Steps between C-alpha positions, in 0.01 A plus 500: 500500500461858612231737379506877534190707442571852372223758500517839334475794740138614547374212282205432729403858582186503283388174666565638853813291555802686633865417442510403868230238434719336235807522723318335791393218265865435414536683168772747413381843385716672241492721191344394171846504343632254758196273471550485122875447535495232769191292423486176306119495498293819486129503586294806412136600527516751215667473159864610500596831341740491206791624713438212742495250213825650373656456847431125511800270499545188292340206675265699723140381516220758493149411619257786441150585386517633145224713355 
């Protein structure tokens, strides 16, 4: 079984993590659109915006904090 970790560009900037940090840990850094398109499981810190919910594909799993 192979696992790929996709991280949205600049996702860690507010926590002082650079894209290079994610790359050196083995993740792939890509656009939000590509993360949403390619992922089977999405993990978020913040609630998704409506456009992100609308972009989800059938069968995707979303784990997020909801307010």
